[in-house]
PLY file of the C-alpha trace (Angstrom):
ply
format ascii 1.0
element vertex 451
property float x
property float y
property float z
element edge 450
property int vertex1
property int vertex2
end_header
0.05 0.22 -0.11
1.30 3.61 -0.63
2.68 4.98 2.48
1.19 8.66 1.98
-2.38 9.98 2.70
-4.30 11.77 -0.23
-6.94 14.49 -0.50
-9.41 15.76 -2.56
-12.82 17.46 -3.35
-15.00 14.77 -4.10
-18.13 16.94 -5.14
-18.28 19.57 -8.37
-16.89 22.82 -7.32
-19.05 25.66 -7.06
-22.19 26.56 -5.34
-24.29 23.97 -3.35
-25.62 22.83 -0.08
-22.66 20.13 0.68
-19.30 19.67 -0.40
-17.08 16.54 0.50
-13.11 16.63 1.16
-12.45 13.09 0.72
-9.23 11.61 2.35
-7.38 7.75 2.11
-4.23 6.56 3.43
-2.39 5.51 6.96
-2.63 8.97 8.10
-6.74 9.48 7.40
-7.41 9.34 10.74
-4.82 11.07 12.81
-5.23 14.57 10.14
-9.24 13.80 10.52
-8.77 14.33 14.25
-6.03 17.22 14.01
-8.80 19.49 12.59
-12.46 17.82 13.51
-14.15 18.79 16.89
-17.47 16.51 17.50
-20.21 18.20 18.86
-20.43 15.79 21.17
-17.29 13.31 22.82
-16.51 10.07 20.36
-16.72 7.24 22.60
-13.96 5.45 23.79
-11.25 4.47 21.22
-12.61 7.43 18.62
-14.89 7.66 15.81
-17.10 4.27 15.22
-16.69 2.98 11.45
-18.69 4.23 8.63
-20.65 6.79 11.43
-21.20 10.49 10.18
-20.39 12.67 13.42
-21.77 16.58 13.52
-18.91 18.89 14.47
-16.54 21.64 13.69
-13.77 22.30 11.67
-10.77 23.77 13.66
-7.89 25.89 11.86
-4.63 25.58 13.76
-5.15 27.73 16.61
-8.16 26.04 17.45
-10.92 28.15 15.79
-14.33 27.15 14.21
-13.90 27.52 10.76
-17.32 25.66 9.51
-19.64 23.40 10.63
-19.24 20.00 9.10
-20.22 16.10 9.58
-17.34 13.40 9.39
-16.94 9.99 8.75
-14.10 7.48 9.46
-14.05 4.20 7.29
-11.29 2.16 8.03
-9.60 -0.05 5.73
-10.29 -2.72 4.08
-13.94 -1.96 4.38
-13.67 1.06 2.34
-13.39 2.07 -1.73
-9.79 2.09 -1.33
-9.29 -0.78 1.05
-7.04 1.79 2.78
-8.25 3.87 6.14
-11.06 6.65 4.38
-12.17 9.89 5.94
-14.75 12.13 4.32
-15.33 15.56 5.92
-18.60 17.22 4.61
-18.45 20.63 4.65
-20.74 23.55 3.13
-20.75 23.89 -0.34
-19.64 27.13 -2.49
-15.79 28.37 -3.12
-14.62 29.37 0.32
-15.61 26.13 2.84
-14.41 23.44 0.50
-11.55 25.50 -0.07
-10.61 26.08 3.35
-11.28 22.38 3.94
-8.89 20.97 1.65
-5.83 23.68 2.52
-6.45 22.58 6.21
-6.25 18.93 5.57
-2.79 19.76 3.45
-1.05 21.66 6.64
-1.65 18.55 8.79
-0.21 16.28 5.89
-1.92 15.37 3.33
-1.05 15.74 -0.33
-3.24 16.41 -3.05
-4.74 13.79 -5.01
-4.34 12.80 -8.54
-6.89 12.41 -11.48
-8.63 8.77 -10.56
-5.93 8.03 -7.91
-9.01 7.00 -5.51
-10.17 4.30 -8.09
-6.46 3.24 -8.90
-5.44 2.94 -5.16
-8.98 0.68 -5.03
-7.60 -1.33 -8.12
-4.09 -1.77 -6.92
-4.87 -2.62 -3.70
-7.35 -5.41 -5.32
-10.35 -4.36 -3.79
-11.94 -4.04 -7.41
-11.11 -5.24 -11.19
-9.22 -2.95 -13.96
-12.28 -3.46 -15.44
-14.71 -2.45 -12.81
-12.49 0.85 -12.23
-13.26 1.59 -15.97
-17.13 1.42 -14.96
-16.94 4.03 -12.62
-15.90 6.60 -14.90
-18.05 5.09 -17.21
-20.97 5.52 -14.55
-19.81 9.03 -14.09
-19.57 10.18 -17.80
-23.30 8.03 -18.54
-25.08 10.19 -20.73
-28.13 8.01 -20.59
-29.97 5.02 -18.39
-28.59 2.51 -21.04
-25.16 3.77 -20.32
-25.44 3.97 -16.55
-27.45 0.58 -16.38
-23.87 -1.11 -18.53
-21.61 0.93 -16.02
-23.94 -0.09 -13.07
-23.42 -4.20 -14.28
-19.37 -3.62 -14.82
-18.83 -2.23 -11.45
-20.78 -5.24 -9.84
-17.71 -7.42 -11.81
-20.00 -8.32 -15.18
-16.79 -8.10 -17.30
-14.30 -9.60 -14.71
-16.38 -12.87 -14.25
-17.07 -13.39 -18.16
-13.39 -13.05 -18.69
-11.94 -15.36 -16.06
-14.69 -17.79 -17.15
-13.02 -17.63 -20.81
-9.72 -17.62 -19.37
-10.36 -20.79 -17.01
-11.85 -21.85 -20.43
-8.80 -21.30 -22.19
-6.77 -22.78 -19.71
-8.47 -26.08 -19.71
-7.80 -26.46 -23.33
-4.66 -25.76 -22.91
-4.14 -28.84 -20.27
-5.92 -30.74 -22.64
-3.24 -30.16 -25.39
-0.58 -30.64 -23.09
-2.43 -34.51 -22.02
-2.18 -35.37 -25.63
1.43 -34.19 -26.26
2.45 -35.88 -23.00
0.62 -39.25 -23.28
-0.06 -39.46 -27.11
-0.49 -43.53 -26.15
-3.40 -42.77 -23.95
-4.80 -39.80 -25.65
-6.79 -40.30 -29.28
-5.54 -36.53 -30.58
-8.30 -36.54 -33.35
-10.98 -36.90 -31.30
-9.45 -34.14 -29.27
-8.86 -31.70 -31.70
-12.48 -31.94 -32.51
-13.76 -31.70 -29.16
-11.53 -28.85 -28.70
-12.62 -26.80 -32.11
-16.17 -27.38 -30.52
-15.04 -25.38 -27.69
-12.98 -23.03 -29.24
-16.17 -22.49 -31.70
-18.57 -21.74 -28.62
-15.97 -19.32 -27.02
-15.70 -17.44 -30.17
-19.91 -17.42 -30.51
-19.94 -15.82 -27.25
-17.32 -13.55 -27.75
-18.68 -12.33 -30.74
-22.19 -11.69 -28.97
-20.09 -9.42 -26.14
-17.71 -7.73 -28.48
-20.09 -5.49 -30.53
-19.04 -2.20 -31.12
-21.58 -0.81 -32.77
-24.19 -1.78 -30.28
-21.61 -0.63 -27.20
-21.83 2.92 -29.02
-24.98 3.38 -28.69
-24.73 2.40 -25.22
-22.20 4.81 -24.11
-22.47 7.34 -27.11
-25.80 7.45 -28.21
-27.31 6.79 -31.67
-27.02 9.38 -34.35
-30.37 10.00 -36.22
-30.39 12.50 -39.40
-33.09 14.21 -41.27
-32.51 14.41 -45.05
-34.58 15.21 -48.27
-34.82 17.96 -50.34
-35.77 21.22 -49.70
-38.69 22.48 -48.23
-40.31 18.82 -46.99
-40.61 19.84 -43.69
-37.24 18.49 -42.39
-36.86 21.25 -39.49
-40.55 21.40 -38.74
-40.72 17.65 -38.02
-37.14 18.45 -36.20
-39.32 20.56 -33.99
-42.26 18.12 -33.48
-39.57 15.50 -32.41
-38.01 17.66 -29.66
-41.57 18.71 -29.05
-39.71 22.24 -29.27
-38.97 25.21 -31.60
-35.33 24.31 -32.51
-34.80 24.77 -36.06
-35.94 27.77 -38.11
-38.92 27.30 -40.01
-39.81 28.93 -43.02
-41.89 28.94 -46.58
-38.52 29.97 -48.20
-36.81 26.60 -49.62
-33.09 26.08 -48.04
-33.52 28.04 -45.05
-31.40 25.43 -43.43
-27.90 26.03 -44.36
-25.93 23.86 -42.01
-26.00 20.62 -39.70
-28.56 21.40 -36.56
-28.09 18.83 -33.70
-30.28 18.39 -30.42
-30.04 16.01 -27.99
-33.12 13.32 -27.21
-33.47 10.61 -25.19
-35.77 7.28 -25.81
-35.62 4.60 -23.40
-32.40 5.48 -21.76
-30.57 5.98 -25.17
-29.02 9.41 -25.92
-29.76 10.60 -29.54
-28.17 12.98 -31.48
-30.85 14.47 -33.46
-29.92 16.15 -36.93
-31.71 18.59 -39.32
-29.51 18.82 -42.53
-29.74 21.10 -45.25
-31.87 20.08 -48.53
-30.27 18.06 -50.77
-30.52 19.65 -54.50
-28.41 20.80 -57.08
-27.40 25.04 -56.36
-25.09 27.73 -57.69
-25.31 29.48 -53.87
-21.43 28.52 -52.15
-22.83 28.49 -49.36
-26.13 26.06 -49.50
-23.60 23.95 -51.48
-21.28 23.44 -48.51
-24.50 22.98 -46.60
-25.56 20.19 -49.03
-21.94 18.74 -48.51
-22.18 18.68 -45.12
-25.68 17.14 -45.21
-24.54 13.95 -47.14
-21.86 13.71 -44.60
-23.88 13.28 -41.94
-26.38 10.87 -43.49
-23.19 8.39 -44.53
-22.44 8.39 -41.02
-25.80 8.17 -39.07
-27.12 5.18 -37.18
-30.68 6.09 -38.67
-31.66 8.05 -41.62
-35.34 9.68 -41.58
-35.73 10.43 -45.09
-38.47 13.44 -45.30
-40.63 13.40 -48.55
-43.94 15.69 -49.22
-46.60 12.90 -49.08
-49.03 15.13 -50.52
-46.86 15.89 -54.06
-46.13 13.55 -56.67
-42.32 12.46 -56.43
-40.04 14.24 -57.70
-36.56 13.42 -60.08
-34.69 13.83 -56.75
-36.95 12.47 -54.59
-36.68 9.25 -56.28
-32.49 9.79 -56.44
-32.94 10.06 -52.53
-34.81 7.17 -52.59
-32.45 4.81 -54.98
-29.70 5.50 -52.41
-31.43 4.58 -49.25
-30.26 1.76 -47.48
-31.82 -0.49 -44.28
-30.83 2.52 -42.09
-33.37 4.37 -43.76
-37.05 5.09 -42.71
-39.26 6.87 -45.12
-41.31 9.49 -43.48
-44.15 10.92 -45.82
-45.04 14.29 -44.27
-47.74 16.79 -44.52
-50.56 14.09 -44.09
-52.66 16.58 -43.28
-52.80 17.90 -47.23
-53.56 14.34 -48.48
-52.13 11.79 -49.91
-50.07 11.80 -53.43
-48.56 8.48 -52.80
-48.27 5.19 -51.08
-46.04 2.54 -49.99
-46.09 1.06 -53.82
-43.92 3.75 -54.92
-41.13 2.87 -53.03
-38.68 -0.35 -53.48
-39.49 -3.45 -51.77
-38.48 -3.56 -48.34
-38.42 0.58 -47.18
-40.09 1.19 -44.28
-42.60 4.09 -44.51
-44.31 6.09 -41.84
-47.03 8.54 -42.81
-46.71 11.81 -40.39
-47.88 15.46 -40.44
-45.53 17.58 -38.56
-48.13 20.18 -38.42
-50.65 18.41 -36.36
-48.56 15.50 -34.79
-50.42 12.72 -36.68
-48.57 9.57 -36.79
-45.82 11.33 -34.64
-46.13 8.40 -31.79
-45.96 5.50 -34.67
-42.86 7.61 -36.12
-41.08 7.72 -32.24
-41.94 3.65 -31.80
-39.81 3.43 -34.99
-37.32 5.29 -33.81
-37.18 3.40 -30.39
-36.81 0.10 -32.23
-34.29 1.14 -34.37
-31.86 2.74 -31.38
-33.02 0.26 -28.80
-29.87 -1.67 -27.26
-30.91 -5.02 -26.70
-30.85 -5.72 -22.83
-28.05 -8.21 -22.61
-27.42 -8.52 -18.66
-23.74 -9.05 -18.21
-23.27 -9.98 -21.91
-22.46 -6.47 -23.99
-18.59 -5.31 -23.66
-19.15 -1.49 -23.49
-15.68 -0.10 -22.61
-13.81 0.16 -26.24
-10.52 -1.03 -24.91
-12.17 -3.99 -23.64
-14.07 -4.96 -27.26
-10.33 -4.24 -29.03
-8.80 -6.47 -26.61
-11.45 -9.11 -26.78
-11.26 -8.78 -30.72
-7.53 -9.61 -30.75
-8.30 -12.51 -28.43
-10.73 -13.68 -30.98
-7.92 -13.46 -33.86
-5.77 -15.51 -31.48
-8.61 -18.39 -30.88
-9.40 -18.15 -34.83
-5.78 -18.97 -35.59
-5.85 -21.88 -33.54
-9.37 -23.16 -35.09
-7.74 -23.17 -38.64
-5.05 -25.35 -36.60
-7.49 -27.83 -35.80
-9.34 -27.44 -38.47
-6.31 -28.51 -40.81
-5.57 -31.44 -38.99
-2.27 -30.16 -37.65
-0.60 -31.32 -34.70
-2.25 -29.56 -31.61
0.54 -28.41 -29.92
0.94 -25.96 -32.75
-1.72 -23.87 -31.39
-1.08 -23.48 -28.13
1.05 -20.55 -28.32
-2.45 -18.85 -30.23
-4.55 -20.12 -27.23
-2.15 -18.71 -24.53
-1.83 -15.02 -26.05
-6.10 -15.18 -26.51
-6.02 -15.62 -22.63
-3.60 -13.00 -22.35
-5.35 -10.40 -24.01
-8.18 -11.27 -21.89
-6.54 -11.06 -18.98
-5.27 -7.03 -20.15
-9.33 -6.30 -19.86
-9.25 -7.24 -15.89
-5.36 -5.78 -15.27
-4.17 -9.26 -14.54
-1.24 -8.88 -16.87
-0.61 -4.95 -17.53
2.46 -2.83 -17.47
2.45 0.08 -15.54
2.32 2.38 -18.64
-1.44 0.75 -19.89
-2.59 1.13 -16.57
-1.45 4.86 -16.10
-3.35 5.96 -19.62
-6.11 4.16 -18.16
-6.58 6.47 -15.14
-5.27 9.36 -17.17
-9.38 10.03 -18.11
-10.40 9.90 -14.38
-11.30 13.00 -12.64
-9.84 14.15 -9.20
-11.92 13.10 -6.40
-12.69 9.87 -7.92
0 1
1 2
2 3
3 4
4 5
5 6
6 7
7 8
8 9
9 10
10 11
11 12
12 13
13 14
14 15
15 16
16 17
17 18
18 19
19 20
20 21
21 22
22 23
23 24
24 25
25 26
26 27
27 28
28 29
29 30
30 31
31 32
32 33
33 34
34 35
35 36
36 37
37 38
38 39
39 40
40 41
41 42
42 43
43 44
44 45
45 46
46 47
47 48
48 49
49 50
50 51
51 52
52 53
53 54
54 55
55 56
56 57
57 58
58 59
59 60
60 61
61 62
62 63
63 64
64 65
65 66
66 67
67 68
68 69
69 70
70 71
71 72
72 73
73 74
74 75
75 76
76 77
77 78
78 79
79 80
80 81
81 82
82 83
83 84
84 85
85 86
86 87
87 88
88 89
89 90
90 91
91 92
92 93
93 94
94 95
95 96
96 97
97 98
98 99
99 100
100 101
101 102
102 103
103 104
104 105
105 106
106 107
107 108
108 109
109 110
110 111
111 112
112 113
113 114
114 115
115 116
116 117
117 118
118 119
119 120
120 121
121 122
122 123
123 124
124 125
125 126
126 127
127 128
128 129
129 130
130 131
131 132
132 133
133 134
134 135
135 136
136 137
137 138
138 139
139 140
140 141
141 142
142 143
143 144
144 145
145 146
146 147
147 148
148 149
149 150
150 151
151 152
152 153
153 154
154 155
155 156
156 157
157 158
158 159
159 160
160 161
161 162
162 163
163 164
164 165
165 166
166 167
167 168
168 169
169 170
170 171
171 172
172 173
173 174
174 175
175 176
176 177
177 178
178 179
179 180
180 181
181 182
182 183
183 184
184 185
185 186
186 187
187 188
188 189
189 190
190 191
191 192
192 193
193 194
194 195
195 196
196 197
197 198
198 199
199 200
200 201
201 202
202 203
203 204
204 205
205 206
206 207
207 208
208 209
209 210
210 211
211 212
212 213
213 214
214 215
215 216
216 217
217 218
218 219
219 220
220 221
221 222
222 223
223 224
224 225
225 226
226 227
227 228
228 229
229 230
230 231
231 232
232 233
233 234
234 235
235 236
236 237
237 238
238 239
239 240
240 241
241 242
242 243
243 244
244 245
245 246
246 247
247 248
248 249
249 250
250 251
251 252
252 253
253 254
254 255
255 256
256 257
257 258
258 259
259 260
260 261
261 262
262 263
263 264
264 265
265 266
266 267
267 268
268 269
269 270
270 271
271 272
272 273
273 274
274 275
275 276
276 277
277 278
278 279
279 280
280 281
281 282
282 283
283 284
284 285
285 286
286 287
287 288
288 289
289 290
290 291
291 292
292 293
293 294
294 295
295 296
296 297
297 298
298 299
299 300
300 301
301 302
302 303
303 304
304 305
305 306
306 307
307 308
308 309
309 310
310 311
311 312
312 313
313 314
314 315
315 316
316 317
317 318
318 319
319 320
320 321
321 322
322 323
323 324
324 325
325 326
326 327
327 328
328 329
329 330
330 331
331 332
332 333
333 334
334 335
335 336
336 337
337 338
338 339
339 340
340 341
341 342
342 343
343 344
344 345
345 346
346 347
347 348
348 349
349 350
350 351
351 352
352 353
353 354
354 355
355 356
356 357
357 358
358 359
359 360
360 361
361 362
362 363
363 364
364 365
365 366
366 367
367 368
368 369
369 370
370 371
371 372
372 373
373 374
374 375
375 376
376 377
377 378
378 379
379 380
380 381
381 382
382 383
383 384
384 385
385 386
386 387
387 388
388 389
389 390
390 391
391 392
392 393
393 394
394 395
395 396
396 397
397 398
398 399
399 400
400 401
401 402
402 403
403 404
404 405
405 406
406 407
407 408
408 409
409 410
410 411
411 412
412 413
413 414
414 415
415 416
416 417
417 418
418 419
419 420
420 421
421 422
422 423
423 424
424 425
425 426
426 427
427 428
428 429
429 430
430 431
431 432
432 433
433 434
434 435
435 436
436 437
437 438
438 439
439 440
440 441
441 442
442 443
443 444
444 445
445 446
446 447
447 448
448 449
449 450
């Protein structure tokens, strides 16, 4: 364990009712007792574990600086597995600053970003994947991301990784038996058995290491409205947001750039983007807007192709329809003005929803279609959501695939042992079982001070 005691503000700076200054290390209790006077005397032996005490924060001359509450949490039953103390002072600028300054006077040093969680990892309190889940929870942008982080903090990823490592170790033991006792173990039968186990493990890892699903959980889904000018894209965006965010006029080409706003559906954050109407134009500014619209459309998870349902389809509409793919939902707007065409005008398999941005007719159906497209299937502990974990899992899968090719080719089993060992090593990097200090440093650089 480190022999110094760290301190940091564990709550956001600025105005607020309460601020929390956290200490961790061998002198945490000593420092607390040096600046905290309880309103009622501590029991014999000092403050009891995990109990809040009301009292006063004292300066070096014993003068009261603030009314505070304090708690002592001895290791290993604390977040860092070290002695941890917290001082709950008033919020704002002055009270937290003077509290931090006082504990520094008594011997604490400022914590670095993520140092509390790093100590929890280095002291065996949590795995590296659980540590990363802490930061994921702090930065969660929707309920889906928060649920995924909560599952990882409970050790879902660690359990999967260690079960996979155990399976790989078992396969390596079987290969060793084939090599050491060839007269007792039929290598052909063993290869078929091992191949089935490798393929089963690969299938399991494929389900978990889905980068697109992980991105939708952590970063949200991108939904782009596109179409030719004056079909009601901006009006539709305002209707989806239930807010007047986009400028709406009767003049074609009003939208010149990509306007993006945030909404949440079923706990998944959506970046909803209104784009410039796509048409040929000599106006340089509008042409730049059209090009940005096309780029946004190419990168979207879901494309809402907005058409004027009350007018016959134009050649520009048909060009956009010809380029539509599986991400596309055709939105026939202006249903309050009648229908000039129907689903038969579209290529087979292209979904269509008729709406009116003006009257909100059909909007419930459109929102439900969006929910189905962006919803991430609840997979319990299955889905890996940290990109580092996904990359390492994919690397392990590459090694397992090489081992499987050896087995399929009927080559000696000991030739695939190195690939199986590499797969296990890659999985171990997820939990931090076998990592260099440099990689650990990179993980904790992303953390905020105080966590």
